[in-house]
Steps between C-alpha positions, in 0.01 A plus 500: 500500500279809520599617154420160352159508663429845362592393148259209526218742575522629145579175331229273631148602417259293705712512815579870486295615793580200717864593457425863575355395832832349606757701302368858486330737736139589422454875552153653508370614161601859570856376556512382138471856369849630423640780284519362146264210570313351205165332569241382252252218447529322168401185314768281340466494121810297413854423607819408324838381634794736484872436516622520858844444653338388824426147614126545447307568183360850460193597298371817342137501609256718304224653712176671418486781757161498674563744786787743569578602857834679473828515314378477137268713290128447574444469123738203465328208325776236485836444670770235498629361831819294510464234768695193605309174481165421342273594791313767299234301313315603185147627565558560872476845662783618726597790715851592389733674746798588279803717448667614181834324447817620334372334183196733517276194546255458786602232753288371792656609830652226712286472814246725329122472493467348152244221480160399370243762590281241674783372719443559871847654523453736207133603534550736801774683310273542196221635723738748661635619165144561376423707812823694448402589142171629639685718755366304798835403655715692748874560506699430816860473618647277774834570667672226699797572729729230638848452634709197411276265696157640571238765429547832680198689639457870579682633194375835373436459127456782251399438141528806279314493169234670285281579798784642708657331804296235683610378840450169679661268754591133491305267726618195690543320167731774369243603238344838422221509240393807304155445350323683217802700387532672164680305228854616429862493617561494875817552702517306826684612814512316833625633832525385858746602768805271531444335161662569164440370149711189436753592227573132433141410408281623217214726605213623284519877524298574186172330407279542193138446607305425182125569516322210669822341625622427854882510484719445803833644605753347737738705711791312661637658818767444763473581871760718675574245774826320567666245729874505569760373741805278533572129520776355719601138548506329839848641565399858425663507157307669215334252261570620142300413186238312700162455326214632715122469477231721646177300491145573614457357848254207509187548711572204728792277601384211278427707188767468233693795364333605174674652200160614371510781756741795505852359491835675450862392446839664534862422591732639763790715384866434577453628856177309574265795448170452317200701384157409360343788309136568405362254754121470508349581841448187708649258750806303393757239596863563410743218438732309274399172334154513660276438198588136439678557167863462613573865427808513725799286595420538870224311684171685552548802726236744627539853637607582768709180531304175496534183299124438516191706424387463860780732609439759229392857574263664255569842348218748454540724195285813485442713195758775458719375785845344502573210731876530543797395713378142529770270637468145371741259670520161332471189717811294563512247215825351627830501322555416134613147415588313180221309327641281223253369243604228257294366210530156337301310243325172576827312441685713754690703239583859596292758311666838427303806383190415706313790662391493864172664602413577861214651696225348283332337801271758665559342841877522455501814288862604547725504197876459485681808378638525147455308176593141578627272219702185547864501384695231315489283813121516503500703822447859614545654843263760644493686829201467728406592856527235768154579641321507164323229302552479124306304237705412192468313171706467183401538134674472166340663196683466165487807271155534346357217708144510627384369837460149359870482421623664820642269763410557867610349828275432794488779758716489809510702822806635678413503869647746756829395653855611574694255285584535131247330274538280193190412298491268199212544255418247228372626164203309370459421128318772302125480489344417166166615358239226489466332162177585320243225513444311177 
């Protein structure tokens, strides 16, 4: 969806900047200045369609160059810009923010600053470019440091470039700004005790600060903090291959667990041991199936051994420290019993090959273990705990079918109990798209 929106920015003329407001970021004018940038103001002389394999017509637009800012010779009188769509009108003056393509033609940059010089979006960029030509702009560099989830303050930043090393420190927003630096290549280093550069994420270690630009560099880091321990069931037996979540503790008892805050996942090993690495400092809840997404085949369980959040104990993680030897004993979910699920059509005919989904109801967010598909009798048997509640439904999706041609049953709930269970689900006819109105 984003790519389609970005393509439309180039294709549609009159709506270009409205689309930019929703599809592209709008950096300050200095943020438009990049190595190899081409900026000029020109008046459209003529345009002619060119052959294009794309879905939208392209045009070679001939410009009279009125003002050169960077990227082409100041003595250039005319240029040709290849653009998609017919938004560049004859006789109109435009700021062109372009790059040279593999075909050696100039092409307006997607999400660039190209537009009529009088446009409220374009005019500030033109003003800035004119000041830059006159030597009235400054060059700066911003370094932003973050871990996987949030900005990290108090990082010592060194940028080494034409003026020698310059030092700074990130603030509460994780940003360090170096103002009025000399243009040139800069190497960025970031250091803070108990953090390391994240090898799994891209970091900007080298930055080319063009005169009058304000580039930024991002450094991704990981904290040297960990949480580890062991999970046992109610009988003291290790719980192998159990999905676990370490989630930021809500501020109050009624606040929901948020996945927009630091959140980590792992699984126990064959002997019930677990470890979360590179955990951001903070206060957490540890558990299995506690985020409402049916991540485990056991009912929700919270450390140190509760089936509800009210009995959970929070875990405080400090930077550079390891919280270890935690003992997480699962509540008693009862014994396992057979839960037989049979699927029929509306005429009562057994339906083989139907899939069974469970745990989709947030209130009853426990899923039955394994991939469940009905056999030739139209039934499948799962194993579930006697003290757990399970929400189930059936669906049948033929190969290549969309949601309109997939058949669903109504949802059903398996309540706690000691006896074996047999549930019969009825597949509804497939849904059909509404017919277009005449």
